[in-house]
C-alpha positions in Angstrom: 4.3 75.9 159.3 6.3 76.0 156.4 5.2 77.3 153.2 3.5 75.1 150.1 5.6 76.1 147.8 8.4 74.4 149.3 6.6 71.9 151.7 7.9 68.7 149.7 10.5 70.3 148.1 14.3 68.7 148.0 18.0 69.9 148.1 18.9 67.2 144.7 22.5 68.8 145.0 25.5 71.0 145.5 28.2 73.2 143.3 30.5 75.6 144.5 33.5 77.1 142.3 36.3 79.2 143.6 36.0 82.7 141.8 39.5 85.4 142.1 40.2 88.8 141.2 43.3 89.7 141.0 43.1 92.8 143.3 46.6 93.2 144.7 48.0 94.2 141.1 46.4 97.8 142.1 46.7 97.3 145.7 42.8 97.2 146.5 42.4 95.5 149.5 45.8 96.7 151.3 45.4 97.0 154.4 48.6 96.8 157.1 48.2 93.2 157.5 47.3 91.9 154.0 49.7 94.6 151.6 48.5 92.0 148.4 44.9 90.5 148.3 42.8 88.8 145.8 39.3 89.1 146.6 37.4 86.6 146.3 34.4 83.5 146.7 33.7 80.4 147.3 30.3 80.6 145.6 27.9 78.3 146.8 24.5 76.8 144.6 21.4 74.9 146.5 19.7 73.1 143.6 16.3 72.0 144.5 14.2 69.0 142.4 12.1 72.9 141.6 13.6 75.8 139.1 14.8 77.5 142.5 17.9 77.6 143.5 19.5 79.3 146.4 23.1 81.2 145.5 25.7 82.0 148.8 28.8 83.1 148.8 32.2 82.9 151.5 34.7 86.0 151.0 38.6 85.4 150.8 41.1 86.9 149.8 42.9 84.3 147.3 44.9 81.1 148.2 42.4 80.2 151.5 39.8 79.6 148.6 41.5 76.3 148.2 39.9 75.0 151.4 36.7 76.6 152.0 35.4 74.5 148.5 37.4 71.5 149.2 35.1 72.3 153.4 32.2 72.6 151.7 32.6 69.8 149.5 33.4 67.7 152.8 30.2 69.7 154.2 27.6 68.9 151.2 26.3 65.8 152.1 25.0 67.2 155.4 22.2 69.3 153.3 21.4 67.3 150.0 18.5 65.5 149.9 17.4 67.1 152.7 13.9 68.0 152.3 14.1 72.0 152.9 10.9 72.7 155.4 12.4 70.3 158.0 15.5 72.8 157.3 13.8 76.5 157.7 11.4 75.5 160.0 14.6 74.4 162.2 16.8 76.4 160.8 19.1 76.8 163.9 19.9 73.4 164.1 20.8 73.1 160.6 23.5 75.2 161.2 24.3 73.2 164.6 24.0 70.0 162.2 26.7 71.4 159.7 29.3 73.1 162.0 29.0 69.2 164.2 29.3 67.2 161.5 31.0 64.0 163.5 34.6 64.5 161.4 34.8 67.7 160.1 33.9 69.4 163.6 37.6 68.7 164.4 39.0 71.2 162.4 36.1 74.1 163.5 33.9 73.8 164.9 33.0 77.3 164.6 35.7 79.3 163.6 38.5 79.9 160.3 38.2 77.9 157.6 35.0 76.0 158.7 32.9 78.8 159.3 33.3 80.2 156.0 32.4 76.5 154.8 29.2 77.0 156.1 28.5 80.5 156.0 28.9 79.4 152.6 25.8 77.2 152.1 23.5 78.6 155.2 23.9 82.0 153.3 21.9 79.7 150.4 19.8 78.8 152.5 19.0 82.0 153.3 18.9 83.4 149.7 17.1 79.5 148.8 14.1 81.0 151.0 13.8 84.2 150.7 13.8 83.9 146.9 11.0 81.0 147.6 8.8 83.6 148.8 9.2 86.0 146.9 10.9 87.9 149.0 14.4 90.3 148.9 15.9 88.5 151.9 15.7 91.5 154.0 12.0 91.5 153.1 11.8 88.2 154.8 13.7 89.2 158.1 11.4 91.9 158.6 8.6 90.0 157.7 8.8 87.0 160.5 6.8 86.9 163.0 9.2 87.3 166.5 8.9 83.5 167.1 10.1 82.6 163.6 13.0 84.4 164.0 14.1 84.1 166.9 13.7 79.9 165.8 16.5 80.3 163.6 19.3 80.8 165.8 21.5 79.1 167.5 21.9 80.7 171.6 24.6 78.0 172.6 27.1 81.0 172.6 25.0 84.0 173.5 22.8 82.4 176.4 24.8 84.3 178.9 24.5 87.5 177.8 21.1 87.1 175.7 19.1 84.2 176.4 16.1 82.9 174.0 13.2 84.6 175.9 14.8 88.2 175.9 15.5 87.8 172.1 11.7 87.4 172.2 10.9 90.5 174.3 13.0 92.8 173.0 12.0 91.7 169.3 8.0 91.2 170.3 8.4 95.2 172.3 9.6 96.6 169.1 6.1 95.3 166.6 4.6 98.7 167.0 5.3 101.1 164.9 7.7 98.5 162.9 5.9 99.9 159.2 6.2 103.1 159.9 10.0 102.5 160.4 9.9 99.7 157.6 8.9 102.5 155.2 10.9 105.3 156.7 13.7 102.4 155.7 12.7 102.2 152.5 11.6 106.3 151.4 15.7 107.5 153.2 17.9 104.3 153.0 20.2 103.6 155.7 23.3 105.3 156.4 26.1 104.0 154.7 30.0 104.3 153.9 32.2 104.0 151.7 35.6 101.4 151.7 37.2 102.2 148.2 38.6 105.3 147.8 41.1 103.7 151.5 43.1 101.5 150.7 46.6 101.2 152.6 49.0 101.2 148.9 46.9 103.5 147.4 48.8 106.7 146.2 47.4 110.3 146.9 47.1 111.2 143.9 44.5 108.1 143.9 42.7 108.7 147.0 41.9 111.7 146.3 40.6 111.2 142.9 38.8 108.8 144.3 37.2 110.5 147.3 36.5 113.3 144.0 34.7 110.7 142.4 32.6 108.9 145.0 32.0 112.4 146.5 29.8 113.7 143.2 27.7 110.0 143.7 26.7 111.6 147.1 29.2 109.5 149.7 30.2 111.7 152.4 31.9 109.2 154.4 35.0 107.2 153.9 36.5 103.9 155.3 40.3 104.8 155.6 43.2 101.6 156.1 45.6 102.7 159.2 48.2 100.6 161.4 51.8 100.4 159.0 52.9 104.0 159.8 51.8 106.5 161.9 52.9 109.6 160.9 51.3 107.8 157.6 48.0 107.2 159.2 48.5 111.1 159.5 48.6 112.2 156.6 46.7 109.7 154.3 43.3 110.6 157.8 44.1 114.6 156.7 44.0 113.6 152.5 40.8 112.5 153.3 39.6 115.9 155.7 40.9 117.8 152.8 39.2 116.3 150.0 36.0 116.4 152.0 35.9 120.0 153.5 35.9 121.3 156.9 31.3 122.0 156.4 31.3 117.6 156.6 31.4 115.9 159.7 33.8 113.9 160.6 34.2 111.1 162.9 36.7 108.3 164.1 36.8 104.8 164.0 39.2 102.0 165.0 38.6 98.4 164.9 40.8 94.9 164.6 44.4 94.9 164.1 44.8 95.3 160.5 43.4 99.3 161.4 39.9 101.0 160.1 39.8 104.8 159.9 36.4 106.3 159.5 36.6 109.0 158.4 
């Protein structure tokens, strides 16, 4: 059942902003395919007939923002004016309604610009739901019953690998020990890496300086961009290993055509 706080609440409006940062000036975010990205986002705010608002965004690397913002504005009609209760009680259906809007789906349906626009709106809906429940989003998800969590997912493109019933069985099977895992996560945190030391356009001096700075803050795992020149990739990875030192654990993985190396 819906939370009493949002049972009668309605979405009364949507705004979207085109926000950009000139990261290309310092080669921040650069990789083998995207040498001059300006990190940007289409930033959505959902307004309700209460004080609650939902904030969501979709990431782009510059001028693509113009397309995503336009798509968000076109999709606003799908949710503005709707009550929150049916949205949250049929979240997968809301996702499908957004991706299947009869005219906009012609330029989608679930890829590219349209997918990013839907993501910004759906992220705002998740944020709104968490705010109404007075929980961070991760806690909202953790506290959901398996049936509720599964109901938020559109299984159309997954059922050949994972069905709704199989997902329910997996979640129910993991209920035992859930509180202990949550407590361990809160107390110990979750392993993470930092991306900001190894962008492709950075000089050796800058990579070394950033690595040392992050290591002084406690970071031990880094992602470095590769894929433009093999010999230069080897040189850059050696820089990271030299700064980290032999006592550090070193692992590697490769991802995508733009090239990312975890070190």
